[in-house]
N, C-alpha and C positions, 0 to 999 in steps of 0.2 A: 580393404580403405581403397576409396575411388580413385581416379585422375585427378586430378584440377578441370572443375567448370571450364568450359572454353568462353564462357564469360567473363572470368577474371582473365586480367591484365598483370597481376603481379607487381598492385598498388600495394603500399606499405603506410603504416598510420604516420602520420605525419609529416610528408614528404614533402609536402609543398613550404615545409621551413628548413632553415637550417640547424640541423643535430647538433649540438654543443655550442649554438650562438642563441637561437632561439628553446630552444628547450635541454634539459639535460639528459644526457647520455649514460645509457645504463646499459649490458651487457645481456640479452635477454635469456629465457630461454627456446630451446628447438620447439616448432610448432609441431613437429613430423620427427619419429622416431628418437624422443627424448628413453623411453624406454623400449624394451625390447616387445615385438609384434605379438599380442594375444595369438595363440594356438588354440585355437576354440576347436568343436566338433570339426571333424573331416565332411567334406563336401565334396560331390562329387560333380563332374562339370557340368549337367543339367540344372542342380541343385545352384551354383554357384551363378550360373545366369540367371536364377529365377531372383536370386539375392541381387543382383544387379538392375534387374528389371525392377523390381522391387521398390527398390532406393531411389531410381531415375524417374521413375515413372509415378509417383504415389507422393501427395499431400504429406511430407515429413516434418514432424512439428517437432520440436525438445521443451517439454512445458517450462522447464527450467535449467539455464546454464551461465556461465561468467565466461566467454570467449575472447577476455585479456589475455595479452602473453602477460606474465611474472619477469623478473630481473632472476637471470639464472643462479643467481647466489638468493636464496629467497630470505635470507637478512636482511635485504637492502628493499623489501618492499615497502617498510613506514615513511624510507626517505622517497623510495615510487611513488606512493598514493599523494603524498602531500605535493606534488607537483600535478595531482590532478589530472595529470596525462596517462592516462591507461591503454595500452596499445590494444588497437584489437587483431585477432588471429584470423588474420583475411586467408594466408593460404592455406591455414589448417582447414578455417570454414570451405572455400573453395571446394576441399577435398573429402567434406562430409557427407553429401547428398542429402543435408539438411534443405525443405523448402525454406523455411522459418525455424528462427531463435529465439526465444524469450529472454532476453540480457539483461541479467541482473544486477547490472554495473557493479560498484565497490561494495555492496549491501552494508553489514557492521564494521567494515573496516576503512569507511569512507571518512577516516580521519584527516581531510586537510588542513585543518585548523585547530579540530579539538583531539584529544585521545581517547574521547570517548565516540565517537563517530554520529553519524543519524543527525546530524546539524541542517535545519534548512539551507544556510549559506554554503556550506558541503556539498550536498548533494543537488541543489541546483548548478555548482561551479561541476560536478561530476557528469553532470548529463550536457552540460554545452558544449564543454570541453570535448565529449564521443562525439557531439552532433557538429560541432564543427567537422571533424573528422571525417564523420560519416559525409558531411555536403561535399569534401574535395575528390570523391570515389563513384564509379558507377556501378559497382557490382553488387553492394548490399542496398536493400530498399526499407526506409524507414517504412513499419506497419502500423498504420491508422486505422486500417477499418478493412473490412474482408476482401472487397476488390484489388488490394496491396498484395494481399496473399498470391491473388491469381493471375498478377500481376507477373510477382516474381517469380512463378511455377512455370506460366509461361515463356516466359525470356530468360528461363536458363540461371535464373539470376536466384538471392536469396533473400529473403524479409528478414528483417530483426525489429521484436518489440521492445519498447523499451518497460522493463520492472522492476518492482518495488518489493524488498522481503516485506518492508512493513511502512505503518504510517506514522510511523514517531518524528518525522522530521516537520509533520503540521502541525505540531503541540495541539494549542488547543484554537485554532484559525482553522476551522470549516473550509473557507475558500481558498485554501493553498491545495486541495482537492481538485478546482477547477484549474488551478493555474497549472497543475503535473498534469492536469488533461491536455490544457493548450500546451505544453512541452513536447505531449506525444506519448506519457507514460499511459497504458492501453491495462497493467494489471499491475495489483499493491495489495501487498499482506496487511493484515491487521495490526498485529505484534510480531517482534522479532521472540529471541529469548526471555526478556526483561517487558516488564509492563509498561506499559505507557496510557494516554489519556481515552484510547479505544477499549484496552480490554488487554488481559493477562499473556504473558509468553510461558513458555512451556518449563521457564528454568525457575517460576515462584512456588512458593510453598505450599499458598493458597491460590486457586483461580477464583476470583469473583465473579468472569465472568464478561460479557460487552456490558460496558457503561452505557449510559444515557448518552454523551456525547458518541462512544462510539454506534449506539445505533443511529444519529443524525448522521456517520461519516459514511455507515453502511448503506442508506437510502440517498446519498446522496453519488453515493461511487455506481449506484443500480440507475439515476438519474440518469449519471453524465457518460455512462457506458464503461466503467471498468471493471475489467474481471477483478474478485474478490478472491484471495487467495486466505486459507488458514495454517499453512503449512509448520510454521513455527509458534503457533498460539495454543495455548492451554486448552485441555479439551472442552469445560465448560464454555469459553470465550469459543470454541469452533463451533460448537452445537448453536449456543444464542446468535452467532454470524448465519448461521445456515438459515436459523430458525425465522430470522429476522431480515432476510435479504429477497426481495422478490424474483430474484433470478438466481441461475444454478452457482454455486461457487468451485474454487477448484481448491485443491488438496493438490498444487503444482507440483511436492520433491517432498517426499517421506517414504514411510513405509509400513508393514502393519506389526501393531506390538506383540499380537499372538505368537508373531515367528523371532522377534528378538525383542526383549522386555526392555524397554528405554522408554525415555519420555521425546525421545524424539521420534519414536515411530507413534502411528496414530492406531486407539483401542475400533474394535469392531465397531462399536457402538458411533465413531465419528464417521468412519468409511462409509457406512451403511447410510447414516443421517445424508453424507454427500450426496450419495448416488440418487437416494430415495426421493432430493427434490433434480434430480438431472445432471450433478457432477460427475467430476470424475478426480483419481488420484493419479498422477503423474508419479512412478517410482523411481526414486533416484539413487545415486550411489557413488556421494562424496564422502573420503576416506572413514571408513571404522563405522557406520550408519545403519546400512540395509545388510547385517551379517542375519546370518541363520544355524540354526543347529548342524543340518546337514551341509552347509560351508561355512564354519564359521571365519577362515581367512579372507576377507571379502575381495570378491570378484563376480565377473561378471555372473557368473551359479549363483551365487548367495542374492543378490538381488533377483534373481528369475525365481527363487523360491517364495522370494516377496510375490510376483505378481501372480503364479499360480495361486498363491493362495488365496489375492487378492480376486481374480477372476471366479475361482471358487466361491469367494463371499459372495460381491455383490453383481458378476454377470461381466462378459468379458465387453458391453457397451460403457463400462464407466472404470476401467484402466489406460494408462496413457505411459508415458517415460519423462521423466524431468531431471536428467541423467547431477546435475549441479555439477559440472566439471570444468576444468578451464586448461589453459597452456603454463605446464611450470610445475612446480613443487606443492601440491595440494597436500598432502601430511605436513610438510615442512611451513607451508603457511596456515595450517589450525595451531602447530605448534607454537608460532609467532605470535596467533592471534587469539590463542587458549579464552582469554577472561574476555575481551570482545565479543564471539563468537561463543561464548558458554559453552565450551568446551564439555567442560568436566559434568555440568549437570546434565547436557544434555546423552552423554554417553554411561553416567552411572549407575550402576544395578547391578552389572555385571560383564565378567572379564572377559579381554577379547585379547588376541595375538597382535600385536600390530603391523602392518605394512608397509611398505616403501611407496607402493603406489596400489588401485584398484585394479587386478591385472582386467584386460576387455574392456573396461571402462573408463581408459587413465584420461582422456582429453575429448574434447568436441569434434574433431577428426574423424576418431573410430568408432564413435558412442553405435549409430544407427546402423554401420555394417555389420557389427557383433551381433548388434539383438535382433537384427533378421535372421542373421544365419541361424541363430540359433533358434529363431522359432521356424525357422524353414526344418533344419534338423531333426524339429520337435513335431514336426506334422500339423503346423497350424495352416488354416488354409489361403489364400490371397486376400479371402473377405474379411478375415479374422485380423491378419496381419495390416490390411491397411486403415483397419479401424484403431488400433492400436499405436500406433506411427504417428497417425496424425486423424484420420476420421473422427475418433471422440472429439478432439479438441474441439475442430469445425467448429461442430452441433455446437458446444457451448457458446463459443464463442458469435455464432448466427443467432444467438439468442439474448447474447448480453452485450454488446457491441451496438452502437446504435448508430 
């Protein structure tokens, strides 16, 4: 892990207000050192300096994360979420080395007023509150175009892309996509695990594919310049989306079903179809997702088994990382929101050993140091590393963002 970026001056979320008066106090999980540091491959001094150089000089893009800080007592998360005031983990992000993070906000846990989440007013509240906080600091740059990415990189700061894991909240209102674009959303999924008006999610027994309304939504996102994600969509819905989109699509956070056979992983057919149209798959590390037979106890090594498989399948130009991490007890969060997030359906079909955290990819602060360390230790070239940690995503964005 790196030292804090020099451009970060110590800002904490909502410090312009009075905690306990203007908003409710929660004891939050530590952003640094919540779990023991990952004991990865032993690197020489020269290799360590190479990791540091690649992390600080390259454009490093997390295609999917939730860089919020959760309550230390994870059972308080429902009450925390209902305040609509997630704290951004500035301290951890400042030590991550990332150039850009795709921030997926509360996703399926966005239950500000509704038990079910995904309601339009809740999502707008989530976005608006986060943007109010970001507007009061100068370390994070809200990314709306490619120039913002380069500004963040050149100034030693960090870019944040507003992203949504599903389009469920637009209901049958196509123009809401334009509104989300106006708020700054630049990446959005089709469906989460449950089906919606656009298509089917991965939990459904039958996948009817992209609906006619979903086709209209895909066209609208293409016209606006919103990158499309199919990570949580059903297989047929994913294939239909890839076929109907005039721009490359993203699988922002998933793995290969050929490596670990659950619904949450993507079959070869979907991964190859996305790559053939110029898209990218981001390897994820949410607890108990990207496991592998060689590393059934979830860790960085498990995730990299999916990485090497996908590179062999579609080539290194179509693979990236969307770790899907947060600051706090991610396993406990999944336990708390198992129904909201369809955890049982996503992981069904194969037994696995439950872990307390994903060793090596536990939070956004540590992910890319450990990923690049693994790549350096396994003799990947600088060119290959810069592609998978950011270059491939930037290539897609250059075509998708208008």
